[in-house]
C-alpha positions in Angstrom: -53.0 53.3 59.8 -54.3 55.5 57.0 -52.8 54.8 53.5 -50.2 57.3 52.4 -50.2 58.8 48.9 -46.8 59.7 47.4 -46.6 61.6 44.1 -43.7 62.5 41.9 -43.5 63.3 38.2 -44.6 60.1 36.4 -45.6 58.0 39.4 -48.2 57.9 42.1 -47.9 55.3 44.9 -50.3 54.4 47.8 -48.7 52.6 50.7 -49.5 51.6 54.2 -47.0 50.8 57.0 -46.2 47.3 55.5 -46.8 47.2 51.8 -47.5 48.9 48.5 -51.2 49.1 48.0 -51.2 50.5 44.5 -49.1 52.5 42.0 -49.5 54.1 38.6 -46.8 55.0 36.1 -47.7 57.7 33.6 -46.2 60.1 31.2 -46.9 63.9 31.1 -49.1 63.6 28.1 -51.7 61.7 30.1 -50.9 58.2 29.0 -51.1 55.6 31.7 -48.2 53.2 31.2 -48.9 50.9 34.1 -51.6 50.6 36.9 -51.3 48.1 39.7 -53.4 47.4 42.8 -52.3 44.7 45.2 -54.8 41.7 45.1 -55.4 42.2 48.9 -56.6 45.8 48.3 -58.6 45.4 45.1 -62.2 46.6 44.7 -61.7 49.4 47.4 -61.4 52.4 45.0 -57.6 52.7 45.0 -57.3 52.6 41.2 -60.0 55.3 40.9 -58.2 57.4 43.5 -54.9 57.1 41.7 -56.4 57.9 38.3 -58.2 60.9 39.7 -54.9 62.2 41.2 -53.1 61.8 37.9 -56.0 63.4 35.9 -56.1 66.4 38.3 -52.3 66.8 38.2 -52.2 66.8 34.4 -55.5 68.5 33.8 -56.3 66.2 30.9 -58.4 63.0 30.1 -56.2 60.0 30.5 -55.3 57.4 27.9 -54.2 53.8 28.6 -51.2 52.2 26.8 -51.8 48.7 25.6 -51.5 45.8 26.4 -54.4 46.0 28.9 -55.0 43.0 31.1 -58.5 41.7 31.8 -58.5 43.4 35.2 -57.1 46.5 33.6 -60.0 46.5 31.1 -62.3 46.7 34.1 -60.5 49.8 35.5 -60.4 51.4 32.0 -64.2 50.8 31.6 -64.9 52.3 35.0 -62.8 55.3 34.3 -64.5 55.8 30.9 -68.0 55.5 32.3 -67.1 58.0 35.1 -65.7 60.5 32.6 -68.9 60.3 30.5 -71.0 61.2 33.5 -69.0 64.4 34.2 -69.4 67.6 32.1 -66.3 68.5 30.2 -64.0 70.8 32.3 -65.0 69.5 35.7 -61.9 67.2 36.1 -60.8 68.8 39.4 -64.3 68.3 40.9 -63.8 64.5 40.5 -60.7 64.5 42.6 -62.4 66.4 45.4 -65.1 63.7 45.6 -62.7 60.8 46.0 
């Protein structure tokens, strides 16, 4: 079954038939409060997908609220590197590519 994305103000969730794959809590200013990807689904692009959804919805570069775990630092670093590779103003193009 294809994973399902649910989005409401302040939360994005990716689920399959049996479990929560990933979720992200954020505020409307673009601050990520919490980002979680289930261990069984890590390193498959789910964190990137969620961050792109939030960024597109808000139309702003995201910030991450501390504390940030070691795995979270990896996701933040990947997000930051991806943002540096995109010309300013092309946020919506990123979401279309994921």
